[in-house]
N, C-alpha and C positions, 0 to 999 in steps of 0.2 A: 504494500500500500504506500502511496505517495502522500507525504504530509502536506495538507492544504489548509492547515490551521490559520495561517496568516493570510491577509488580503493579497499580498504580493504573490505568494505561492499559487493561490487560486487563479489570479489573473494570468500568470505565466502558463499554468496548465490549460486554461481556456484558450489562450493564444496558440499554443502548440496543437491542441486538438483542432482548432479552426484551420490551421495550416494543413495538417494531415488530411482533413476532409475537403480541401480545396483543389484536389487533383494536382498534387505536386509533380506527378509524372508528366504533366504537360510542359514543364519547364518554362512557363510563362511568368511574367511579373505578378507578384503577389503582395497585397497590402500588409500581410503579416510579417514580411521580411524587410530588413534594412534597405531603405531606398538607396543609400550610398553603395552598398554591396551589389545591388541589382544593376547599378550603373557601372560598376567595376568589372563584374564577371557576367558573361552571357548565361552560363549555368551557375547561378549564384549559390545554390544549395550543393556545395562541393561533394558531399558524401551521398547525396540523394540519388545519383545515378546508379549506385549499387543497391540501394534500399528499395526504391520504387522505379524501376526502369521502364515499366509499361503497364497497360491496363490488366493484362493477364496476371502478371506477377503481383500487382496490388490486390487483386481479388483473392489471391491465395495467401496473402501475408497477414499475420497477426502481430499486433503491436502491444507491448507492455512498457509503460513508463515506469522506470525503476528508480529514478532519482530526480528531484528538483531541489537544488541547494544553492546557497550563495556562492558565487564564483570565488569570493575571498571571505574568510571568516569575519563575521560581524558586518558585512557590507550587503545592504538590501537594494542596491542599485543595479546589480547584475547577477543573473542566475545561470547555472549550468543545468541543462536538461539531458538526461541520458535515457534512451529508449532502446529496448531489445525488439528487433523485428525478426520473425521466423517465417519460413515458407518451405514447402517440399522441394527437394532437389532431385531432378530426373537422373542425375549421374550417380547418385548414391542413395542408400536407404534412409540416411539421417536427414533431418531438416536443416536447411541452410539458415544460419543465424548471423545477424548483424547487430553490433552495438553502435548506435548512431548518437553522436553528441552534438548539440547545438547550444547556443547561448541566447538568453533573453536580456536585452538592454533597453535603455531609454534613448529614443531618438525623436526629437521635436516634441517632447512631452508625452510620448506614448511608448508602450512596450512593443518592441519588434524583435524578430529573430536574427541571429548572426552566426557566422562560421567560427570554428575554433582556430582556423589556420593562422590568422594574424596574431593570435594569443600564444599559440604553441611555438611559433617561430620568431617571436619578438626579440629574443636574445641571440638568434643565429647570426653567423658572420659570413662575409663574402670573401672568397679567395679566387683570384683570377690567374689563369695560365693561358697566355696568348689569347685565343678567341673564345675560350670557355670560362665562364664564371660559375663557381660552385657556391651554393648557399647551403650551409650545413651547421650543425651544432658545434659550439666552441671546442668540445672535447674530441671531435673527430679530426684526425689528421689525414692529409692527402699525399699520396706518393707523387712527388714532383716529376719523377722519371716517366710516368705514364699519364699524368693528369691532362695533357693536351689532346688525348684521343680517347680517354676512357669514358664509357657510358655505363651507369649502374642501373640495374633493373629492380633491385630489392629481392632478387631470387638468387642467392649465391650459388645454389646447386647448378644453375644453368649458365653461370659465367657472368661477365660484366655486361656483355651486349645481348639483349633479348628483344628482338624486333617486334614480337607480339605485344608486349606491354608498351613499347614506344608508339606503336600504331594506335593503341587506346589513348595515349597521352596527346598525340597530335590530332587525331580525327574525332576524339570524343566530344570536342566542342563544335564540330561541323555537322556530324551525322543527324542530330535532332532537327536541324534546319532543313534537312532533306526529307524528313519524315521517316527516318529509319528507326525501327524499334531496337531494343537492347539485343535481341538475338542476332540481328544483322551486324551490330557493332562487333559482336564476338566472332561472327563468321568472317567479317572483313579482316579482323586481326589474324585469324587463322590463315586466310589466303595470302596476306602480305608477310606475316611474320612467323607462321607455323604455330605449334602449340603441343601440349602434352609431351614435351621433350622431343618433338619431331619437327622437321622442316615441312613446308607446305608440299613439296614433291613427295615426301615420305607419307604424309597424311593422305594425299591423293592416291598413292599406291595402296595404302591400307583400305581406303574406301573401294577402290576397284577390285581388290582381292575379295572383299566381303560381297560385292555385287556378283562376282563370278561364282563364289562359293555357294550362295543361296539365290538362285534365279528368281525366287518369289519376292526378294527384297529389291524391288525396282526403286529407282531414284525417287519416284513420286511417293511410294510407301514409306521410304526412309525419312522423307521430309515431314511426315505426320508426327505430331507431338505425342509420342508414346515412350514410356521408359525403355522398352525393348530396343528401340532404335536411337536412343538419346546420344550414345557415343558417336554415332555416325551422322546424326542430323545436322550438326554444325558444319561438318566437313562437306555434306551434300549442299547445304546452303552456300558455303564458300565456293564450291565448284561451280554452282550456277552463276554466282557473281563474276567468277573468273571467265566463264564462257560468255557472259554478257559483255564484259570488257573486250574480249577477243573478237566478238561479233561487231561491236559498234563503238568501241573506245569509251572515253569518259562520259559522253552524253548518255549512252545506253546504260553504263554502270550506275549513273546517278538515278536514272529512272528505275533501275532494278532494285535500288535501295528503298523505294517508296511503295510499300504493298498497297496502299489505298489507290494510287494511280493505276497500278497493275491489275487490281481486282476488276476495275471497269473494262480495261482493254482485254484481259485474258478471256472474258466471257465470249468475245467474238472469235476466238481462235479455236475452232473445232475442225475436225474431230481429233486433233493430235492430243498427246498426253499432257497433263498439267505442266510437267517440267518443260516440254517443248513449247507449249503455249506461252509459258512464262517468258521464254527467250523471244518468241515472236512478238509478244506484247511490248516488251522492253524496247526492242528495235523499232517497232512501229511508232511508239509514243515518242522516242527520241528524235525521230525524223519529222515529227509534226511541226 
């Protein structure tokens, strides 16, 4: 149970509930969030892309507010809100769990929500080597011998350079404006950067091997959202985006990332399979 004995606690809880009910997965401006941060970042709820990436995920997600507390002892002008979000995970039997932290602060005389990023990195320092500037905690040291070309992924097991996560970092800000849901964000990262400790060519060969092994697993069936095909579904979606790019370059790929546009066009593409119709629809829409 969250303590709402004080007026401030109750106001902050009401603010957070209002925001979560306002379709945060739309990533549009919200009156509950700091206007300054919405002007600074296109996707202002920096952790929200993981917690509520789309309508389907939101419908399956359960939220539990586990803490509302002053950000600093004895200070009632700023509060930290910690919420546990859980939902089923098609890739494993456990539920996927996220601990999402936001802050509530005063802006122009009213409570608004805010990100933890500026607070957790307030004391970080900048170290520049040639064209690369590292922003890091003071206690972290950088090897000057390799600092001018080293890229860190946060996954030491996979080495310093991990194109999959870099794809998310670079394109995560762009894809929502194209109408791409979270599943296609992941598929695009697979196509460009690989995943599951494999390169994209290796993932593509794995998918091809599975399609040959079981002829009933057509590409169309694998694209269905079912636990039995979950491990191959993203690879199949990535393969279709790769084929769309091969067929019509960037214009066709951009269309292929927007399911709402393709739903209208695919209905006219008969009697071919849904996967083939998808490519027809993307190419036709891109040429309009």
